[in-house]
N, CA, C and O atoms as a printed pandas DataFrame, in Angstrom:
     atom_number atom_name residue_name chain_id  residue_number  x_coord  y_coord  z_coord
0              1         N          UNK        A               1  -97.968  -73.037   14.084
1              2        CA          UNK        A               1  -98.763  -71.824   14.118
2              3         C          UNK        A               1 -100.245  -72.200   14.170
3              4         O          UNK        A               1 -100.687  -73.128   13.491
4              5         N          UNK        A               2 -100.997  -71.472   14.978
5              6        CA          UNK        A               2 -102.433  -71.709   15.103
6              7         C          UNK        A               2 -103.122  -71.418   13.777
7              8         O          UNK        A               2 -102.640  -70.625   12.968
8              9         N          UNK        A               3 -104.261  -72.077   13.571
9             10        CA          UNK        A               3 -105.019  -71.801   12.358
10            11         C          UNK        A               3 -106.253  -70.986   12.725
11            12         O          UNK        A               3 -106.700  -70.992   13.872
12            13         N          UNK        A               4 -106.792  -70.291   11.740
13            14        CA          UNK        A               4 -107.961  -69.454   11.975
14            15         C          UNK        A               4 -109.216  -70.258   11.698
15            16         O          UNK        A               4 -109.326  -70.908   10.659
16            17         N          UNK        A               5 -110.152  -70.216   12.616
17            18        CA          UNK        A               5 -111.419  -70.916   12.453
18            19         C          UNK        A               5 -112.217  -70.815   13.737
19            20         O          UNK        A               5 -111.834  -70.087   14.652
20            21         N          UNK        A               6 -113.327  -71.543   13.814
21            22        CA          UNK        A               6 -114.131  -71.530   15.036
22            23         C          UNK        A               6 -113.284  -71.948   16.235
23            24         O          UNK        A               6 -112.321  -72.704   16.108
24            25         N          UNK        A               7 -113.670  -71.437   17.394
25            26        CA          UNK        A               7 -112.857  -71.633   18.589
26            27         C          UNK        A               7 -113.770  -71.845   19.785
27            28         O          UNK        A               7 -114.872  -71.299   19.829
28            29         N          UNK        A               8 -113.322  -72.632   20.754
29            30        CA          UNK        A               8 -114.103  -72.788   21.978
30            31         C          UNK        A               8 -114.166  -71.443   22.695
31            32         O          UNK        A               8 -113.204  -70.675   22.694
32            33         N          UNK        A               9 -115.310  -71.179   23.302
33            34        CA          UNK        A               9 -115.535  -69.886   23.958
34            35         C          UNK        A               9 -114.493  -69.613   25.043
35            36         O          UNK        A               9 -113.996  -68.491   25.145
36            37         N          UNK        A              10 -114.159  -70.611   25.848
37            38        CA          UNK        A              10 -113.190  -70.412   26.932
38            39         C          UNK        A              10 -111.837  -69.957   26.396
39            40         O          UNK        A              10 -111.186  -69.097   26.990
40            41         N          UNK        A              11 -111.417  -70.531   25.278
41            42        CA          UNK        A              11 -110.122  -70.156   24.699
42            43         C          UNK        A              11 -110.180  -68.728   24.156
43            44         O          UNK        A              11 -109.210  -67.982   24.283
44            45         N          UNK        A              12 -111.310  -68.340   23.552
45            46        CA          UNK        A              12 -111.436  -66.975   23.044
46            47         C          UNK        A              12 -111.443  -65.973   24.195
47            48         O          UNK        A              12 -110.894  -64.879   24.065
48            49         N          UNK        A              13 -112.052  -66.331   25.308
49            50        CA          UNK        A              13 -112.053  -65.446   26.478
50            51         C          UNK        A              13 -110.636  -65.306   27.035
51            52         O          UNK        A              13 -110.266  -64.226   27.495
52            53         N          UNK        A              14 -109.835  -66.375   27.002
53            54        CA          UNK        A              14 -108.427  -66.270   27.410
54            55         C          UNK        A              14 -107.690  -65.291   26.505
55            56         O          UNK        A              14 -106.877  -64.493   26.971
56            57         N          UNK        A              15 -107.980  -65.357   25.209
57            58        CA          UNK        A              15 -107.378  -64.421   24.258
58            59         C          UNK        A              15 -107.760  -62.987   24.620
59            60         O          UNK        A              15 -106.903  -62.104   24.647
60            61         N          UNK        A              16 -109.048  -62.752   24.898
61            62        CA          UNK        A              16 -109.497  -61.398   25.240
62            63         C          UNK        A              16 -108.777  -60.891   26.490
63            64         O          UNK        A              16 -108.362  -59.733   26.535
64            65         N          UNK        A              17 -108.628  -61.736   27.493
65            66        CA          UNK        A              17 -107.910  -61.340   28.711
66            67         C          UNK        A              17 -106.465  -60.993   28.398
67            68         O          UNK        A              17 -105.925  -60.023   28.930
68            69         N          UNK        A              18 -105.840  -61.782   27.538
69            70        CA          UNK        A              18 -104.432  -61.566   27.171
70            71         C          UNK        A              18 -104.229  -60.208   26.503
71            72         O          UNK        A              18 -103.185  -59.582   26.681
72            73         N          UNK        A              19 -105.228  -59.744   25.728
73            74        CA          UNK        A              19 -105.083  -58.464   25.030
74            75         C          UNK        A              19 -105.660  -57.298   25.840
75            76         O          UNK        A              19 -105.794  -56.192   25.316
76            77         N          UNK        A              20 -106.002  -57.534   27.109
77            78        CA          UNK        A              20 -106.393  -56.445   27.994
78            79         C          UNK        A              20 -107.876  -56.190   28.131
79            80         O          UNK        A              20 -108.269  -55.154   28.668
80            81         N          UNK        A              21 -108.708  -57.095   27.666
81            82        CA          UNK        A              21 -110.157  -56.918   27.801
82            83         C          UNK        A              21 -110.619  -57.441   29.154
83            84         O          UNK        A              21 -110.020  -58.353   29.723
84            85         N          UNK        A              22 -111.685  -56.851   29.652
85            86        CA          UNK        A              22 -112.260  -57.313   30.905
86            87         C          UNK        A              22 -113.769  -57.430   30.760
87            88         O          UNK        A              22 -114.390  -56.712   29.976
88            89         N          UNK        A              23 -114.346  -58.347   31.528
89            90        CA          UNK        A              23 -115.780  -58.610   31.493
90            91         C          UNK        A              23 -116.531  -57.416   32.060
91            92         O          UNK        A              23 -116.167  -56.880   33.107
92            93         N          UNK        A              24 -117.593  -57.000   31.353
93            94        CA          UNK        A              24 -118.407  -55.881   31.820
94            95         C          UNK        A              24 -119.763  -56.367   32.312
95            96         O          UNK        A              24 -120.174  -56.052   33.428
96            97         N          UNK        A              25 -120.460  -57.139   31.473
97            98        CA          UNK        A              25 -121.810  -57.562   31.846
98            99         C          UNK        A              25 -122.306  -58.666   30.921
99           100         O          UNK        A              25 -121.721  -58.961   29.879
100          101         N          UNK        A              26 -123.412  -59.261   31.355
101          102        CA          UNK        A              26 -124.151  -60.177   30.497
102          103         C          UNK        A              26 -125.261  -59.367   29.843
103          104         O          UNK        A              26 -125.874  -58.516   30.487
104          105         N          UNK        A              27 -125.514  -59.625   28.596
105          106        CA          UNK        A              27 -126.607  -58.950   27.914
106          107         C          UNK        A              27 -127.304  -59.933   27.004
107          108         O          UNK        A              27 -126.657  -60.545   26.154
108          109         N          UNK        A              28 -128.600  -60.103   27.156
109          110        CA          UNK        A              28 -129.335  -61.019   26.284
110          111         C          UNK        A              28 -128.668  -62.378   26.217
111          112         O          UNK        A              28 -128.584  -63.087   27.220
112          113         N          UNK        A              29 -128.196  -62.739   25.043
113          114        CA          UNK        A              29 -127.511  -64.018   24.846
114          115         C          UNK        A              29 -126.017  -63.839   24.638
115          116         O          UNK        A              29 -125.356  -64.720   24.089
116          117         N          UNK        A              30 -125.481  -62.702   25.072
117          118        CA          UNK        A              30 -124.067  -62.402   24.844
118          119         C          UNK        A              30 -123.395  -61.952   26.135
119          120         O          UNK        A              30 -124.052  -61.448   27.046
120          121         N          UNK        A              31 -122.093  -62.135   26.204
121          122        CA          UNK        A              31 -121.273  -61.547   27.257
122          123         C          UNK        A              31 -120.562  -60.353   26.632
123          124         O          UNK        A              31 -120.165  -60.394   25.468
124          125         N          UNK        A              32 -120.408  -59.299   27.410
125          126        CA          UNK        A              32 -119.840  -58.058   26.896
126          127         C          UNK        A              32 -118.508  -57.784   27.591
127          128         O          UNK        A              32 -118.410  -57.827   28.817
128          129         N          UNK        A              33 -117.491  -57.502   26.785
129          130        CA          UNK        A              33 -116.137  -57.207   27.269
130          131         C          UNK        A              33 -115.724  -55.824   26.780
131          132         O          UNK        A              33 -116.244  -55.324   25.783
132          133         N          UNK        A              34 -114.784  -55.215   27.492
133          134        CA          UNK        A              34 -114.329  -53.871   27.155
134          135         C          UNK        A              34 -112.821  -53.786   27.325
135          136         O          UNK        A              34 -112.220  -54.554   28.076
136          137         N          UNK        A              35 -112.228  -52.845   26.620
137          138        CA          UNK        A              35 -110.804  -52.533   26.762
138          139         C          UNK        A              35 -110.652  -51.047   26.502
139          140         O          UNK        A              35 -111.319  -50.503   25.621
140          141         N          UNK        A              36 -109.797  -50.391   27.243
141          142        CA          UNK        A              36 -109.554  -48.970   27.002
142          143         C          UNK        A              36 -109.035  -48.781   25.584
143          144         O          UNK        A              36 -108.236  -49.577   25.091
144          145         N          UNK        A              37 -109.499  -47.721   24.938
145          146        CA          UNK        A              37 -109.017  -47.395   23.608
146          147         C          UNK        A              37 -109.848  -47.950   22.467
147          148         O          UNK        A              37 -109.486  -47.766   21.305
148          149         N          UNK        A              38 -110.958  -48.626   22.764
149          150        CA          UNK        A              38 -111.820  -49.104   21.684
150          151         C          UNK        A              38 -113.111  -48.303   21.674
151          152         O          UNK        A              38 -113.495  -47.717   22.686
152          153         N          UNK        A              39 -113.779  -48.281   20.525
153          154        CA          UNK        A              39 -114.967  -47.448   20.362
154          155         C          UNK        A              39 -116.271  -48.156   20.691
155          156         O          UNK        A              39 -117.284  -47.503   20.939
156          157         N          UNK        A              40 -116.256  -49.469   20.695
157          158        CA          UNK        A              40 -117.479  -50.215   20.991
158          159         C          UNK        A              40 -117.100  -51.477   21.754
159          160         O          UNK        A              40 -115.950  -51.912   21.698
160          161         N          UNK        A              41 -118.049  -52.064   22.460
161          162        CA          UNK        A              41 -117.729  -53.256   23.244
162          163         C          UNK        A              41 -117.488  -54.477   22.362
163          164         O          UNK        A              41 -117.928  -54.535   21.214
164          165         N          UNK        A              42 -116.788  -55.436   22.925
165          166        CA          UNK        A              42 -116.576  -56.731   22.282
166          167         C          UNK        A              42 -117.657  -57.657   22.825
167          168         O          UNK        A              42 -117.775  -57.834   24.037
168          169         N          UNK        A              43 -118.443  -58.248   21.933
169          170        CA          UNK        A              43 -119.515  -59.137   22.366
170          171         C          UNK        A              43 -119.186  -60.570   21.977
171          172         O          UNK        A              43 -118.698  -60.842   20.880
172          173         N          UNK        A              44 -119.465  -61.476   22.905
173          174        CA          UNK        A              44 -119.199  -62.895   22.684
174          175         C          UNK        A              44 -120.494  -63.656   22.959
175          176         O          UNK        A              44 -121.009  -63.611   24.076
176          177         N          UNK        A              45 -121.023  -64.354   21.956
177          178        CA          UNK        A              45 -122.254  -65.116   22.180
178          179         C          UNK        A              45 -122.029  -66.237   23.183
179          180         O          UNK        A              45 -120.933  -66.790   23.276
180          181         N          UNK        A              46 -123.068  -66.564   23.927
181          182        CA          UNK        A              46 -122.972  -67.635   24.921
182          183         C          UNK        A              46 -123.274  -68.994   24.285
183          184         O          UNK        A              46 -124.299  -69.615   24.565
184          185         N          UNK        A              47 -122.369  -69.431   23.436
185          186        CA          UNK        A              47 -122.425  -70.760   22.827
186          187         C          UNK        A              47 -121.129  -71.469   23.193
187          188         O          UNK        A              47 -120.193  -70.841   23.688
188          189         N          UNK        A              48 -121.071  -72.749   22.955
189          190        CA          UNK        A              48 -119.833  -73.489   23.228
190          191         C          UNK        A              48 -118.708  -73.055   22.304
191          192         O          UNK        A              48 -117.549  -72.992   22.712
192          193         N          UNK        A              49 -119.056  -72.755   21.052
193          194        CA          UNK        A              49 -118.067  -72.370   20.045
194          195         C          UNK        A              49 -118.331  -70.939   19.573
195          196         O          UNK        A              49 -119.480  -70.511   19.468
196          197         N          UNK        A              50 -117.251  -70.208   19.292
197          198        CA          UNK        A              50 -117.343  -68.860   18.725
198          199         C          UNK        A              50 -116.980  -68.996   17.250
199          200         O          UNK        A              50 -115.925  -69.532   16.910
200          201         N          UNK        A              51 -117.855  -68.509   16.380
201          202        CA          UNK        A              51 -117.636  -68.667   14.939
202          203         C          UNK        A              51 -116.490  -67.784   14.451
203          204         O          UNK        A              51 -116.130  -66.793   15.086
204          205         N          UNK        A              52 -115.936  -68.165   13.321
205          206        CA          UNK        A              52 -114.852  -67.388   12.717
206          207         C          UNK        A              52 -115.327  -65.978   12.382
207          208         O          UNK        A              52 -114.559  -65.024   12.505
208          209         N          UNK        A              53 -116.574  -65.833   11.965
209          210        CA          UNK        A              53 -117.125  -64.520   11.632
210          211         C          UNK        A              53 -117.145  -63.601   12.856
211          212         O          UNK        A              53 -116.791  -62.426   12.759
212          213         N          UNK        A              54 -117.553  -64.131   13.993
213          214        CA          UNK        A              54 -117.592  -63.346   15.234
214          215         C          UNK        A              54 -116.176  -62.977   15.664
215          216         O          UNK        A              54 -115.933  -61.853   16.101
216          217         N          UNK        A              55 -115.247  -63.913   15.544
217          218        CA          UNK        A              55 -113.855  -63.634   15.907
218          219         C          UNK        A              55 -113.301  -62.521   15.030
219          220         O          UNK        A              55 -112.679  -61.584   15.532
220          221         N          UNK        A              56 -113.523  -62.618   13.726
221          222        CA          UNK        A              56 -113.009  -61.602   12.797
222          223         C          UNK        A              56 -113.608  -60.224   13.103
223          224         O          UNK        A              56 -112.898  -59.220   13.056
224          225         N          UNK        A              57 -114.897  -60.172   13.413
225          226        CA          UNK        A              57 -115.549  -58.905   13.756
226          227         C          UNK        A              57 -114.944  -58.310   15.026
227          228         O          UNK        A              57 -114.693  -57.107   15.099
228          229         N          UNK        A              58 -114.712  -59.162   16.025
229          230        CA          UNK        A              58 -114.131  -58.673   17.278
230          231         C          UNK        A              58 -112.679  -58.251   17.105
231          232         O          UNK        A              58 -112.229  -57.318   17.771
232          233         N          UNK        A              59 -111.938  -58.916   16.229
233          234        CA          UNK        A              59 -110.565  -58.486   15.943
234          235         C          UNK        A              59 -110.570  -57.096   15.331
235          236         O          UNK        A              59 -109.715  -56.269   15.647
236          237         N          UNK        A              60 -111.532  -56.838   14.455
237          238        CA          UNK        A              60 -111.661  -55.514   13.845
238          239         C          UNK        A              60 -111.950  -54.464   14.915
239          240         O          UNK        A              60 -111.359  -53.384   14.907
240          241         N          UNK        A              61 -112.851  -54.780   15.828
241          242        CA          UNK        A              61 -113.180  -53.867   16.926
242          243         C          UNK        A              61 -111.946  -53.567   17.771
243          244         O          UNK        A              61 -111.737  -52.428   18.189
244          245         N          UNK        A              62 -111.132  -54.587   18.020
245          246        CA          UNK        A              62 -109.938  -54.436   18.854
246          247         C          UNK        A              62 -108.761  -53.822   18.111
247          248         O          UNK        A              62 -107.786  -53.406   18.737
248          249         N          UNK        A              63 -108.836  -53.760   16.785
249          250        CA          UNK        A              63 -107.725  -53.235   15.994
250          251         C          UNK        A              63 -106.553  -54.203   15.932
251          252         O          UNK        A              63 -105.398  -53.780   15.874
252          253         N          UNK        A              64 -106.845  -55.497   15.945
253          254        CA          UNK        A              64 -105.816  -56.536   15.916
254          255         C          UNK        A              64 -105.880  -57.246   14.569
255          256         O          UNK        A              64 -106.953  -57.657   14.126
256          257         N          UNK        A              65 -104.729  -57.387   13.922
257          258        CA          UNK        A              65 -104.690  -58.072   12.627
258          259         C          UNK        A              65 -104.788  -59.584   12.832
259          260         O          UNK        A              65 -104.588  -60.094   13.934
260          261         N          UNK        A              66 -105.096  -60.275   11.758
261          262        CA          UNK        A              66 -105.194  -61.730   11.813
262          263         C          UNK        A              66 -103.851  -62.361   12.176
263          264         O          UNK        A              66 -103.804  -63.336   12.926
264          265         N          UNK        A              67 -102.767  -61.811   11.647
265          266        CA          UNK        A              67 -101.433  -62.336   11.977
266          267         C          UNK        A              67 -101.117  -62.167   13.462
267          268         O          UNK        A              67 -100.583  -63.078   14.096
268          269         N          UNK        A              68 -101.453  -60.987   14.019
269          270        CA          UNK        A              68 -101.228  -60.755   15.451
270          271         C          UNK        A              68 -102.054  -61.736   16.281
271          272         O          UNK        A              68 -101.570  -62.295   17.265
272          273         N          UNK        A              69 -103.303  -61.935   15.870
273          274        CA          UNK        A              69 -104.192  -62.870   16.562
274          275         C          UNK        A              69 -103.584  -64.271   16.596
275          276         O          UNK        A              69 -103.554  -64.917   17.644
276          277         N          UNK        A              70 -103.104  -64.731   15.451
277          278        CA          UNK        A              70 -102.532  -66.078   15.377
278          279         C          UNK        A              70 -101.280  -66.210   16.243
279          280         O          UNK        A              70 -101.060  -67.256   16.854
280          281         N          UNK        A              71 -100.458  -65.160   16.301
281          282        CA          UNK        A              71  -99.265  -65.186   17.166
282          283         C          UNK        A              71  -99.662  -65.288   18.639
283          284         O          UNK        A              71  -99.073  -66.057   19.398
284          285         N          UNK        A              72 -100.668  -64.503   19.032
285          286        CA          UNK        A              72 -101.128  -64.525   20.426
286          287         C          UNK        A              72 -101.716  -65.892   20.759
287          288         O          UNK        A              72 -101.485  -66.419   21.848
288          289         N          UNK        A              73 -102.471  -66.467   19.830
289          290        CA          UNK        A              73 -103.079  -67.778   20.071
290          291         C          UNK        A              73 -102.012  -68.860   20.223
291          292         O          UNK        A              73 -102.212  -69.823   20.963
292          293         N          UNK        A              74 -100.888  -68.714   19.535
293          294        CA          UNK        A              74  -99.788  -69.671   19.688
294          295         C          UNK        A              74  -99.220  -69.631   21.103
295          296         O          UNK        A              74  -98.735  -70.644   21.609
296          297         N          UNK        A              75  -99.280  -68.458   21.746
297          298        CA          UNK        A              75  -98.737  -68.294   23.094
298          299         C          UNK        A              75  -99.655  -68.865   24.168
299          300         O          UNK        A              75  -99.199  -69.167   25.271
300          301         N          UNK        A              76 -100.936  -69.017   23.862
301          302        CA          UNK        A              76 -101.889  -69.511   24.872
302          303         C          UNK        A              76 -101.796  -71.007   25.051
303          304         O          UNK        A              76 -102.527  -71.578   25.861
């Protein structure tokens, strides 16, 4: 089973695609993704690594639990 922690940006973007998110635009120092049924955009900083805090915040935005996230990450 995958563990929760910082993740390479490319792998997190694969996760976002898997859960139905699509790229909308670049903004400042972030990339912005969207999915139908969410109230606010998912933002991903343009760094090599995405911090656990950012991942947890985006999971909350997407309405995905930590357990669901870990299961999906195992499939990637």
